[in-house]
N, CA, C and O atoms as a Maestro MAE file, in Angstrom:
{
 s_m_m2io_version
 :::
 2.0.0
}

f_m_ct {
 s_m_title
 :::
 protein
 m_atom[304] {
  # First column is atom index #
  i_m_mmod_type
  r_m_x_coord
  r_m_y_coord
  r_m_z_coord
  i_m_residue_number
  s_m_chain_name
  s_m_pdb_residue_name
  s_m_pdb_atom_name
  i_m_atomic_number
  :::
  1 25 -34.756 -0.597 33.962 1 A "MET " " N  " 7
  2 3 -34.224 -1.544 33.010 1 A "MET " " CA " 6
  3 2 -34.821 -2.917 33.330 1 A "MET " " C  " 6
  4 15 -34.859 -3.326 34.490 1 A "MET " " O  " 8
  5 25 -35.271 -3.603 32.330 2 A "ILE " " N  " 7
  6 3 -35.831 -4.941 32.504 2 A "ILE " " CA " 6
  7 2 -34.808 -5.950 32.004 2 A "ILE " " C  " 6
  8 15 -34.257 -5.800 30.914 2 A "ILE " " O  " 8
  9 25 -34.558 -6.977 32.804 3 A "LYS " " N  " 7
  10 3 -33.611 -8.035 32.449 3 A "LYS " " CA " 6
  11 2 -34.335 -9.370 32.509 3 A "LYS " " C  " 6
  12 15 -35.311 -9.519 33.244 3 A "LYS " " O  " 8
  13 25 -33.865 -10.331 31.747 4 A "GLN " " N  " 7
  14 3 -34.432 -11.685 31.691 4 A "GLN " " CA " 6
  15 2 -33.567 -12.625 32.540 4 A "GLN " " C  " 6
  16 15 -32.342 -12.607 32.428 4 A "GLN " " O  " 8
  17 25 -34.194 -13.439 33.380 5 A "LEU " " N  " 7
  18 3 -33.453 -14.459 34.107 5 A "LEU " " CA " 6
  19 2 -33.112 -15.583 33.145 5 A "LEU " " C  " 6
  20 15 -33.920 -15.919 32.280 5 A "LEU " " O  " 8
  21 25 -31.931 -16.169 33.280 6 A "CYS " " N  " 7
  22 3 -31.462 -17.239 32.400 6 A "CYS " " CA " 6
  23 2 -31.222 -18.505 33.214 6 A "CYS " " C  " 6
  24 15 -30.676 -18.453 34.316 6 A "CYS " " O  " 8
  25 25 -31.632 -19.633 32.665 7 A "LYS " " N  " 7
  26 3 -31.440 -20.918 33.322 7 A "LYS " " CA " 6
  27 2 -29.957 -21.298 33.287 7 A "LYS " " C  " 6
  28 15 -29.326 -21.285 32.230 7 A "LYS " " O  " 8
  29 25 -29.411 -21.640 34.465 8 A "VAL " " N  " 7
  30 3 -28.023 -22.108 34.582 8 A "VAL " " CA " 6
  31 2 -28.058 -23.298 35.533 8 A "VAL " " C  " 6
  32 15 -28.169 -23.129 36.747 8 A "VAL " " O  " 8
  33 25 -27.962 -24.502 34.973 9 A "GLY " " N  " 7
  34 3 -28.083 -25.705 35.804 9 A "GLY " " CA " 6
  35 2 -29.460 -25.765 36.423 9 A "GLY " " C  " 6
  36 15 -30.466 -25.678 35.718 9 A "GLY " " O  " 8
  37 25 -29.515 -25.915 37.752 10 A "ASN " " N  " 7
  38 3 -30.793 -25.946 38.469 10 A "ASN " " CA " 6
  39 2 -31.176 -24.578 39.016 10 A "ASN " " C  " 6
  40 15 -32.110 -24.472 39.811 10 A "ASN " " O  " 8
  41 25 -30.476 -23.543 38.608 11 A "SER " " N  " 7
  42 3 -30.705 -22.193 39.121 11 A "SER " " CA " 6
  43 2 -31.040 -21.242 37.986 11 A "SER " " C  " 6
  44 15 -31.047 -21.619 36.814 11 A "SER " " O  " 8
  45 25 -31.317 -20.007 38.360 12 A "ASN " " N  " 7
  46 3 -31.519 -18.933 37.393 12 A "ASN " " CA " 6
  47 2 -30.469 -17.866 37.639 12 A "ASN " " C  " 6
  48 15 -30.095 -17.612 38.783 12 A "ASN " " O  " 8
  49 25 -29.994 -17.241 36.574 13 A "ALA " " N  " 7
  50 3 -28.957 -16.219 36.685 13 A "ALA " " CA " 6
  51 2 -29.476 -14.900 36.127 13 A "ALA " " C  " 6
  52 15 -30.299 -14.876 35.212 13 A "ALA " " O  " 8
  53 25 -28.990 -13.829 36.684 14 A "LEU " " N  " 7
  54 3 -29.264 -12.493 36.194 14 A "LEU " " CA " 6
  55 2 -27.977 -11.995 35.554 14 A "LEU " " C  " 6
  56 15 -26.971 -11.828 36.243 14 A "LEU " " O  " 8
  57 25 -27.995 -11.756 34.248 15 A "ILE " " N  " 7
  58 3 -26.808 -11.328 33.521 15 A "ILE " " CA " 6
  59 2 -26.736 -9.803 33.573 15 A "ILE " " C  " 6
  60 15 -27.679 -9.121 33.173 15 A "ILE " " O  " 8
  61 25 -25.625 -9.274 34.062 16 A "LEU " " N  " 7
  62 3 -25.440 -7.830 34.146 16 A "LEU " " CA " 6
  63 2 -24.521 -7.368 33.018 16 A "LEU " " C  " 6
  64 15 -23.431 -7.908 32.829 16 A "LEU " " O  " 8
  65 25 -24.975 -6.364 32.275 17 A "ASP " " N  " 7
  66 3 -24.183 -5.813 31.179 17 A "ASP " " CA " 6
  67 2 -22.891 -5.203 31.728 17 A "ASP " " C  " 6
  68 15 -22.837 -4.749 32.871 17 A "ASP " " O  " 8
  69 25 -21.859 -5.202 30.889 18 A "LYS " " N  " 7
  70 3 -20.564 -4.663 31.290 18 A "LYS " " CA " 6
  71 2 -20.666 -3.220 31.805 18 A "LYS " " C  " 6
  72 15 -20.044 -2.910 32.821 18 A "LYS " " O  " 8
  73 25 -21.428 -2.319 31.145 19 A "PRO " " N  " 7
  74 3 -21.526 -0.955 31.681 19 A "PRO " " CA " 6
  75 2 -22.121 -0.896 33.085 19 A "PRO " " C  " 6
  76 15 -21.734 -0.047 33.888 19 A "PRO " " O  " 8
  77 25 -23.063 -1.796 33.385 20 A "ILE " " N  " 7
  78 3 -23.641 -1.830 34.740 20 A "ILE " " CA " 6
  79 2 -22.580 -2.273 35.739 20 A "ILE " " C  " 6
  80 15 -22.453 -1.688 36.814 20 A "ILE " " O  " 8
  81 25 -21.819 -3.304 35.387 21 A "LEU " " N  " 7
  82 3 -20.734 -3.754 36.265 21 A "LEU " " CA " 6
  83 2 -19.746 -2.624 36.516 21 A "LEU " " C  " 6
  84 15 -19.289 -2.426 37.642 21 A "LEU " " O  " 8
  85 25 -19.419 -1.884 35.459 22 A "GLU " " N  " 7
  86 3 -18.472 -0.785 35.600 22 A "GLU " " CA " 6
  87 2 -19.046 0.328 36.473 22 A "GLU " " C  " 6
  88 15 -18.315 0.935 37.255 22 A "GLU " " O  " 8
  89 25 -20.355 0.606 36.349 23 A "LEU " " N  " 7
  90 3 -20.997 1.611 37.208 23 A "LEU " " CA " 6
  91 2 -20.903 1.226 38.677 23 A "LEU " " C  " 6
  92 15 -20.753 2.085 39.546 23 A "LEU " " O  " 8
  93 25 -20.991 -0.074 38.947 24 A "LEU " " N  " 7
  94 3 -20.912 -0.569 40.316 24 A "LEU " " CA " 6
  95 2 -19.476 -0.798 40.778 24 A "LEU " " C  " 6
  96 15 -19.234 -1.105 41.945 24 A "LEU " " O  " 8
  97 25 -18.532 -0.647 39.861 25 A "GLY " " N  " 7
  98 3 -17.136 -0.907 40.208 25 A "GLY " " CA " 6
  99 2 -16.858 -2.388 40.376 25 A "GLY " " C  " 6
  100 15 -15.983 -2.780 41.149 25 A "GLY " " O  " 8
  101 25 -17.616 -3.224 39.640 26 A "LEU " " N  " 7
  102 3 -17.472 -4.675 39.748 26 A "LEU " " CA " 6
  103 2 -16.747 -5.246 38.541 26 A "LEU " " C  " 6
  104 15 -16.808 -4.698 37.441 26 A "LEU " " O  " 8
  105 25 -16.069 -6.348 38.767 27 A "GLU " " N  " 7
  106 3 -15.421 -7.100 37.707 27 A "GLU " " CA " 6
  107 2 -15.830 -8.563 37.839 27 A "GLU " " C  " 6
  108 15 -16.420 -8.967 38.842 27 A "GLU " " O  " 8
  109 25 -15.508 -9.351 36.815 28 A "GLU " " N  " 7
  110 3 -15.812 -10.781 36.851 28 A "GLU " " CA " 6
  111 2 -15.237 -11.399 38.115 28 A "GLU " " C  " 6
  112 15 -14.115 -11.087 38.514 28 A "GLU " " O  " 8
  113 25 -16.004 -12.269 38.735 29 A "ASP " " N  " 7
  114 3 -15.642 -13.000 39.954 29 A "ASP " " CA " 6
  115 2 -15.683 -12.158 41.226 29 A "ASP " " C  " 6
  116 15 -15.375 -12.680 42.297 29 A "ASP " " O  " 8
  117 25 -16.055 -10.858 41.155 30 A "ASP " " N  " 7
  118 3 -16.243 -10.075 42.379 30 A "ASP " " CA " 6
  119 2 -17.475 -10.590 43.116 30 A "ASP " " C  " 6
  120 15 -18.345 -11.222 42.517 30 A "ASP " " O  " 8
  121 25 -17.544 -10.322 44.396 31 A "GLN " " N  " 7
  122 3 -18.687 -10.742 45.201 31 A "GLN " " CA " 6
  123 2 -19.663 -9.580 45.374 31 A "GLN " " C  " 6
  124 15 -19.265 -8.417 45.428 31 A "GLN " " O  " 8
  125 25 -20.961 -9.926 45.459 32 A "VAL " " N  " 7
  126 3 -21.999 -8.927 45.683 32 A "VAL " " CA " 6
  127 2 -22.808 -9.292 46.915 32 A "VAL " " C  " 6
  128 15 -22.889 -10.456 47.307 32 A "VAL " " O  " 8
  129 25 -23.399 -8.279 47.512 33 A "GLN " " N  " 7
  130 3 -24.287 -8.449 48.666 33 A "GLN " " CA " 6
  131 2 -25.714 -8.344 48.143 33 A "GLN " " C  " 6
  132 15 -26.054 -7.358 47.489 33 A "GLN " " O  " 8
  133 25 -26.558 -9.342 48.416 34 A "LEU " " N  " 7
  134 3 -27.960 -9.309 48.015 34 A "LEU " " CA " 6
  135 2 -28.815 -8.986 49.228 34 A "LEU " " C  " 6
  136 15 -28.679 -9.610 50.280 34 A "LEU " " O  " 8
  137 25 -29.701 -8.002 49.073 35 A "THR " " N  " 7
  138 3 -30.599 -7.579 50.140 35 A "THR " " CA " 6
  139 2 -32.007 -7.501 49.566 35 A "THR " " C  " 6
  140 15 -32.197 -7.057 48.434 35 A "THR " " O  " 8
  141 25 -32.987 -7.930 50.343 36 A "ILE " " N  " 7
  142 3 -34.382 -7.789 49.932 36 A "ILE " " CA " 6
  143 2 -35.016 -6.759 50.847 36 A "ILE " " C  " 6
  144 15 -35.006 -6.893 52.070 36 A "ILE " " O  " 8
  145 25 -35.575 -5.715 50.217 37 A "GLN " " N  " 7
  146 3 -36.195 -4.639 50.988 37 A "GLN " " CA " 6
  147 2 -37.511 -4.252 50.320 37 A "GLN " " C  " 6
  148 15 -37.520 -3.859 49.153 37 A "GLN " " O  " 8
  149 25 -38.603 -4.359 51.038 38 A "ASP " " N  " 7
  150 3 -39.934 -4.021 50.522 38 A "ASP " " CA " 6
  151 2 -40.220 -4.718 49.194 38 A "ASP " " C  " 6
  152 15 -40.779 -4.112 48.280 38 A "ASP " " O  " 8
  153 25 -39.839 -5.990 49.088 39 A "GLY " " N  " 7
  154 3 -40.107 -6.774 47.889 39 A "GLY " " CA " 6
  155 2 -39.166 -6.500 46.732 39 A "GLY " " C  " 6
  156 15 -39.378 -7.010 45.632 39 A "GLY " " O  " 8
  157 25 -38.116 -5.693 46.962 40 A "ALA " " N  " 7
  158 3 -37.151 -5.383 45.905 40 A "ALA " " CA " 6
  159 2 -35.817 -6.044 46.220 40 A "ALA " " C  " 6
  160 15 -35.387 -6.088 47.373 40 A "ALA " " O  " 8
  161 25 -35.171 -6.556 45.182 41 A "LEU " " N  " 7
  162 3 -33.838 -7.129 45.319 41 A "LEU " " CA " 6
  163 2 -32.820 -6.027 45.082 41 A "LEU " " C  " 6
  164 15 -32.837 -5.371 44.041 41 A "LEU " " O  " 8
  165 25 -31.934 -5.824 46.047 42 A "ILE " " N  " 7
  166 3 -30.895 -4.804 45.945 42 A "ILE " " CA " 6
  167 2 -29.554 -5.511 45.869 42 A "ILE " " C  " 6
  168 15 -29.210 -6.311 46.739 42 A "ILE " " O  " 8
  169 25 -28.797 -5.206 44.815 43 A "VAL " " N  " 7
  170 3 -27.484 -5.816 44.590 43 A "VAL " " CA " 6
  171 2 -26.429 -4.728 44.788 43 A "VAL " " C  " 6
  172 15 -26.435 -3.714 44.090 43 A "VAL " " O  " 8
  173 25 -25.526 -4.944 45.744 44 A "THR " " N  " 7
  174 3 -24.458 -3.987 46.002 44 A "THR " " CA " 6
  175 2 -23.126 -4.730 46.062 44 A "THR " " C  " 6
  176 15 -23.088 -5.907 46.421 44 A "THR " " O  " 8
  177 25 -22.042 -4.054 45.713 45 A "PRO " " N  " 7
  178 3 -20.737 -4.699 45.809 45 A "PRO " " CA " 6
  179 2 -20.447 -5.090 47.268 45 A "PRO " " C  " 6
  180 15 -20.694 -4.305 48.184 45 A "PRO " " O  " 8
  181 25 -19.931 -6.286 47.473 46 A "ALA " " N  " 7
  182 3 -19.584 -6.729 48.828 46 A "ALA " " CA " 6
  183 2 -18.394 -5.935 49.353 46 A "ALA " " C  " 6
  184 15 -18.301 -5.660 50.549 46 A "ALA " " O  " 8
  185 25 -17.496 -5.572 48.460 47 A "PHE " " N  " 7
  186 3 -16.301 -4.814 48.830 47 A "PHE " " CA " 6
  187 2 -16.189 -3.636 47.857 47 A "PHE " " C  " 6
  188 15 -15.436 -3.704 46.885 47 A "PHE " " O  " 8
  189 25 -16.944 -2.547 48.118 48 A "PRO " " N  " 7
  190 3 -17.005 -1.426 47.172 48 A "PRO " " CA " 6
  191 2 -15.635 -0.807 46.881 48 A "PRO " " C  " 6
  192 15 -14.762 -0.716 47.744 48 A "PRO " " O  " 8
  193 25 -15.495 -0.386 45.617 49 A "LYS " " N  " 7
  194 3 -14.299 0.321 45.175 49 A "LYS " " CA " 6
  195 2 -14.725 1.729 44.754 49 A "LYS " " C  " 6
  196 15 -15.861 1.928 44.322 49 A "LYS " " O  " 8
  197 25 -13.845 2.683 44.875 50 A "LEU " " N  " 7
  198 3 -14.151 4.028 44.415 50 A "LEU " " CA " 6
  199 2 -14.150 4.057 42.891 50 A "LEU " " C  " 6
  200 15 -13.251 3.516 42.247 50 A "LEU " " O  " 8
  201 25 -15.188 4.708 42.317 51 A "VAL " " N  " 7
  202 3 -15.293 4.844 40.879 51 A "VAL " " CA " 6
  203 2 -15.360 6.333 40.559 51 A "VAL " " C  " 6
  204 15 -16.139 7.066 41.169 51 A "VAL " " O  " 8
  205 25 -14.552 6.779 39.614 52 A "ASP " " N  " 7
  206 3 -14.512 8.177 39.215 52 A "ASP " " CA " 6
  207 2 -15.874 8.619 38.698 52 A "ASP " " C  " 6
  208 15 -16.501 7.896 37.925 52 A "ASP " " O  " 8
  209 25 -16.345 9.804 39.115 53 A "SER " " N  " 7
  210 3 -17.670 10.281 38.710 53 A "SER " " CA " 6
  211 2 -17.773 10.473 37.198 53 A "SER " " C  " 6
  212 15 -18.857 10.305 36.639 53 A "SER " " O  " 8
  213 25 -16.674 10.820 36.519 54 A "GLY " " N  " 7
  214 3 -16.685 10.944 35.062 54 A "GLY " " CA " 6
  215 2 -16.935 9.606 34.393 54 A "GLY " " C  " 6
  216 15 -17.649 9.526 33.394 54 A "GLY " " O  " 8
  217 25 -16.345 8.558 34.945 55 A "VAL " " N  " 7
  218 3 -16.545 7.206 34.415 55 A "VAL " " CA " 6
  219 2 -17.997 6.789 34.633 55 A "VAL " " C  " 6
  220 15 -18.602 6.173 33.756 55 A "VAL " " O  " 8
  221 25 -18.557 7.119 35.790 56 A "ILE " " N  " 7
  222 3 -19.955 6.781 36.070 56 A "ILE " " CA " 6
  223 2 -20.868 7.436 35.040 56 A "ILE " " C  " 6
  224 15 -21.741 6.774 34.479 56 A "ILE " " O  " 8
  225 25 -20.675 8.729 34.785 57 A "LYS " " N  " 7
  226 3 -21.514 9.418 33.800 57 A "LYS " " CA " 6
  227 2 -21.361 8.799 32.417 57 A "LYS " " C  " 6
  228 15 -22.352 8.600 31.714 57 A "LYS " " O  " 8
  229 25 -20.142 8.497 32.025 58 A "GLU " " N  " 7
  230 3 -19.885 7.899 30.708 58 A "GLU " " CA " 6
  231 2 -20.613 6.564 30.561 58 A "GLU " " C  " 6
  232 15 -21.262 6.324 29.543 58 A "GLU " " O  " 8
  233 25 -20.511 5.698 31.561 59 A "LYS " " N  " 7
  234 3 -21.144 4.376 31.495 59 A "LYS " " CA " 6
  235 2 -22.657 4.489 31.568 59 A "LYS " " C  " 6
  236 15 -23.371 3.743 30.897 59 A "LYS " " O  " 8
  237 25 -23.152 5.423 32.382 60 A "LEU " " N  " 7
  238 3 -24.597 5.626 32.483 60 A "LEU " " CA " 6
  239 2 -25.151 6.108 31.149 60 A "LEU " " C  " 6
  240 15 -26.240 5.694 30.751 60 A "LEU " " O  " 8
  241 25 -24.426 6.968 30.458 61 A "ASP " " N  " 7
  242 3 -24.847 7.424 29.129 61 A "ASP " " CA " 6
  243 2 -24.952 6.257 28.154 61 A "ASP " " C  " 6
  244 15 -25.879 6.203 27.347 61 A "ASP " " O  " 8
  245 25 -24.006 5.322 28.225 62 A "ILE " " N  " 7
  246 3 -24.031 4.141 27.350 62 A "ILE " " CA " 6
  247 2 -25.289 3.320 27.610 62 A "ILE " " C  " 6
  248 15 -25.975 2.910 26.675 62 A "ILE " " O  " 8
  249 25 -25.587 3.082 28.889 63 A "VAL " " N  " 7
  250 3 -26.769 2.298 29.254 63 A "VAL " " CA " 6
  251 2 -28.038 3.025 28.825 63 A "VAL " " C  " 6
  252 15 -28.962 2.402 28.302 63 A "VAL " " O  " 8
  253 25 -28.090 4.342 29.041 64 A "MET " " N  " 7
  254 3 -29.277 5.121 28.688 64 A "MET " " CA " 6
  255 2 -29.529 5.069 27.177 64 A "MET " " C  " 6
  256 15 -30.676 4.930 26.751 64 A "MET " " O  " 8
  257 25 -28.480 5.179 26.372 65 A "LYS " " N  " 7
  258 3 -28.644 5.118 24.920 65 A "LYS " " CA " 6
  259 2 -29.084 3.725 24.476 65 A "LYS " " C  " 6
  260 15 -29.961 3.586 23.623 65 A "LYS " " O  " 8
  261 25 -28.471 2.700 25.059 66 A "LYS " " N  " 7
  262 3 -28.783 1.321 24.680 66 A "LYS " " CA " 6
  263 2 -30.221 0.952 25.052 66 A "LYS " " C  " 6
  264 15 -30.877 0.217 24.314 66 A "LYS " " O  " 8
  265 25 -30.709 1.443 26.169 67 A "ARG " " N  " 7
  266 3 -32.039 1.081 26.687 67 A "ARG " " CA " 6
  267 2 -33.057 2.210 26.545 67 A "ARG " " C  " 6
  268 15 -34.061 2.230 27.256 67 A "ARG " " O  " 8
  269 25 -32.805 3.146 25.638 68 A "LYS " " N  " 7
  270 3 -33.645 4.340 25.479 68 A "LYS " " CA " 6
  271 2 -35.127 3.985 25.305 68 A "LYS " " C  " 6
  272 15 -35.987 4.578 25.956 68 A "LYS " " O  " 8
  273 25 -35.423 3.023 24.434 69 A "GLY " " N  " 7
  274 3 -36.802 2.641 24.164 69 A "GLY " " CA " 6
  275 2 -37.506 2.096 25.402 69 A "GLY " " C  " 6
  276 15 -38.645 2.463 25.687 69 A "GLY " " O  " 8
  277 25 -36.836 1.235 26.121 70 A "VAL " " N  " 7
  278 3 -37.415 0.642 27.333 70 A "VAL " " CA " 6
  279 2 -37.666 1.726 28.381 70 A "VAL " " C  " 6
  280 15 -38.717 1.746 29.022 70 A "VAL " " O  " 8
  281 25 -36.708 2.615 28.551 71 A "LEU " " N  " 7
  282 3 -36.841 3.675 29.540 71 A "LEU " " CA " 6
  283 2 -37.994 4.619 29.197 71 A "LEU " " C  " 6
  284 15 -38.695 5.082 30.097 71 A "LEU " " O  " 8
  285 25 -38.201 4.912 27.911 72 A "LYS " " N  " 7
  286 3 -39.325 5.739 27.500 72 A "LYS " " CA " 6
  287 2 -40.648 5.075 27.836 72 A "LYS " " C  " 6
  288 15 -41.577 5.714 28.330 72 A "LYS " " O  " 8
  289 25 -40.716 3.766 27.556 73 A "ARG " " N  " 7
  290 3 -41.963 3.032 27.842 73 A "ARG " " CA " 6
  291 2 -42.236 2.991 29.355 73 A "ARG " " C  " 6
  292 15 -43.385 3.104 29.782 73 A "ARG " " O  " 8
  293 25 -41.197 2.831 30.148 74 A "LEU " " N  " 7
  294 3 -41.361 2.799 31.598 74 A "LEU " " CA " 6
  295 2 -41.802 4.155 32.144 74 A "LEU " " C  " 6
  296 15 -42.520 4.222 33.142 74 A "LEU " " O  " 8
  297 25 -41.377 5.222 31.498 75 A "ALA " " N  " 7
  298 3 -41.718 6.567 31.965 75 A "ALA " " CA " 6
  299 2 -43.181 6.922 31.725 75 A "ALA " " C  " 6
  300 15 -43.710 7.839 32.353 75 A "ALA " " O  " 8
  301 25 -43.833 6.198 30.820 76 A "LYS " " N  " 7
  302 3 -45.244 6.506 30.483 76 A "LYS " " CA " 6
  303 2 -46.178 6.078 31.570 76 A "LYS " " C  " 6
  304 15 -47.389 6.260 31.451 76 A "LYS " " O  " 8
  :::
 }
 m_bond[303] {
  # First column is bond index #
  i_m_from
  i_m_to
  i_m_order
  :::
  1 1 2 1
  2 2 3 1
  3 3 4 2
  4 3 5 1
  5 5 6 1
  6 6 7 1
  7 7 8 2
  8 7 9 1
  9 9 10 1
  10 10 11 1
  11 11 12 2
  12 11 13 1
  13 13 14 1
  14 14 15 1
  15 15 16 2
  16 15 17 1
  17 17 18 1
  18 18 19 1
  19 19 20 2
  20 19 21 1
  21 21 22 1
  22 22 23 1
  23 23 24 2
  24 23 25 1
  25 25 26 1
  26 26 27 1
  27 27 28 2
  28 27 29 1
  29 29 30 1
  30 30 31 1
  31 31 32 2
  32 31 33 1
  33 33 34 1
  34 34 35 1
  35 35 36 2
  36 35 37 1
  37 37 38 1
  38 38 39 1
  39 39 40 2
  40 39 41 1
  41 41 42 1
  42 42 43 1
  43 43 44 2
  44 43 45 1
  45 45 46 1
  46 46 47 1
  47 47 48 2
  48 47 49 1
  49 49 50 1
  50 50 51 1
  51 51 52 2
  52 51 53 1
  53 53 54 1
  54 54 55 1
  55 55 56 2
  56 55 57 1
  57 57 58 1
  58 58 59 1
  59 59 60 2
  60 59 61 1
  61 61 62 1
  62 62 63 1
  63 63 64 2
  64 63 65 1
  65 65 66 1
  66 66 67 1
  67 67 68 2
  68 67 69 1
  69 69 70 1
  70 70 71 1
  71 71 72 2
  72 71 73 1
  73 73 74 1
  74 74 75 1
  75 75 76 2
  76 75 77 1
  77 77 78 1
  78 78 79 1
  79 79 80 2
  80 79 81 1
  81 81 82 1
  82 82 83 1
  83 83 84 2
  84 83 85 1
  85 85 86 1
  86 86 87 1
  87 87 88 2
  88 87 89 1
  89 89 90 1
  90 90 91 1
  91 91 92 2
  92 91 93 1
  93 93 94 1
  94 94 95 1
  95 95 96 2
  96 95 97 1
  97 97 98 1
  98 98 99 1
  99 99 100 2
  100 99 101 1
  101 101 102 1
  102 102 103 1
  103 103 104 2
  104 103 105 1
  105 105 106 1
  106 106 107 1
  107 107 108 2
  108 107 109 1
  109 109 110 1
  110 110 111 1
  111 111 112 2
  112 111 113 1
  113 113 114 1
  114 114 115 1
  115 115 116 2
  116 115 117 1
  117 117 118 1
  118 118 119 1
  119 119 120 2
  120 119 121 1
  121 121 122 1
  122 122 123 1
  123 123 124 2
  124 123 125 1
  125 125 126 1
  126 126 127 1
  127 127 128 2
  128 127 129 1
  129 129 130 1
  130 130 131 1
  131 131 132 2
  132 131 133 1
  133 133 134 1
  134 134 135 1
  135 135 136 2
  136 135 137 1
  137 137 138 1
  138 138 139 1
  139 139 140 2
  140 139 141 1
  141 141 142 1
  142 142 143 1
  143 143 144 2
  144 143 145 1
  145 145 146 1
  146 146 147 1
  147 147 148 2
  148 147 149 1
  149 149 150 1
  150 150 151 1
  151 151 152 2
  152 151 153 1
  153 153 154 1
  154 154 155 1
  155 155 156 2
  156 155 157 1
  157 157 158 1
  158 158 159 1
  159 159 160 2
  160 159 161 1
  161 161 162 1
  162 162 163 1
  163 163 164 2
  164 163 165 1
  165 165 166 1
  166 166 167 1
  167 167 168 2
  168 167 169 1
  169 169 170 1
  170 170 171 1
  171 171 172 2
  172 171 173 1
  173 173 174 1
  174 174 175 1
  175 175 176 2
  176 175 177 1
  177 177 178 1
  178 178 179 1
  179 179 180 2
  180 179 181 1
  181 181 182 1
  182 182 183 1
  183 183 184 2
  184 183 185 1
  185 185 186 1
  186 186 187 1
  187 187 188 2
  188 187 189 1
  189 189 190 1
  190 190 191 1
  191 191 192 2
  192 191 193 1
  193 193 194 1
  194 194 195 1
  195 195 196 2
  196 195 197 1
  197 197 198 1
  198 198 199 1
  199 199 200 2
  200 199 201 1
  201 201 202 1
  202 202 203 1
  203 203 204 2
  204 203 205 1
  205 205 206 1
  206 206 207 1
  207 207 208 2
  208 207 209 1
  209 209 210 1
  210 210 211 1
  211 211 212 2
  212 211 213 1
  213 213 214 1
  214 214 215 1
  215 215 216 2
  216 215 217 1
  217 217 218 1
  218 218 219 1
  219 219 220 2
  220 219 221 1
  221 221 222 1
  222 222 223 1
  223 223 224 2
  224 223 225 1
  225 225 226 1
  226 226 227 1
  227 227 228 2
  228 227 229 1
  229 229 230 1
  230 230 231 1
  231 231 232 2
  232 231 233 1
  233 233 234 1
  234 234 235 1
  235 235 236 2
  236 235 237 1
  237 237 238 1
  238 238 239 1
  239 239 240 2
  240 239 241 1
  241 241 242 1
  242 242 243 1
  243 243 244 2
  244 243 245 1
  245 245 246 1
  246 246 247 1
  247 247 248 2
  248 247 249 1
  249 249 250 1
  250 250 251 1
  251 251 252 2
  252 251 253 1
  253 253 254 1
  254 254 255 1
  255 255 256 2
  256 255 257 1
  257 257 258 1
  258 258 259 1
  259 259 260 2
  260 259 261 1
  261 261 262 1
  262 262 263 1
  263 263 264 2
  264 263 265 1
  265 265 266 1
  266 266 267 1
  267 267 268 2
  268 267 269 1
  269 269 270 1
  270 270 271 1
  271 271 272 2
  272 271 273 1
  273 273 274 1
  274 274 275 1
  275 275 276 2
  276 275 277 1
  277 277 278 1
  278 278 279 1
  279 279 280 2
  280 279 281 1
  281 281 282 1
  282 282 283 1
  283 283 284 2
  284 283 285 1
  285 285 286 1
  286 286 287 1
  287 287 288 2
  288 287 289 1
  289 289 290 1
  290 290 291 1
  291 291 292 2
  292 291 293 1
  293 293 294 1
  294 294 295 1
  295 295 296 2
  296 295 297 1
  297 297 298 1
  298 298 299 1
  299 299 300 2
  300 299 301 1
  301 301 302 1
  302 302 303 1
  303 303 304 2
  :::
 }
}
């Protein structure tokens, strides 16, 4: 999935769609842990919560349908 950075004051923000937040078990104002590994930014919940596997599949399906075109292009 490709996302656009957005200018916020003197910084840039990465906006996460609601289904992605739900997949991670995150809500507004939750904290995340940022890690850089081999040039990749990894975002994980600072205080992980258990998320039902059925909910994960449901939200992942929403993201896959919404980003179908982008995912096809990336697969080529």
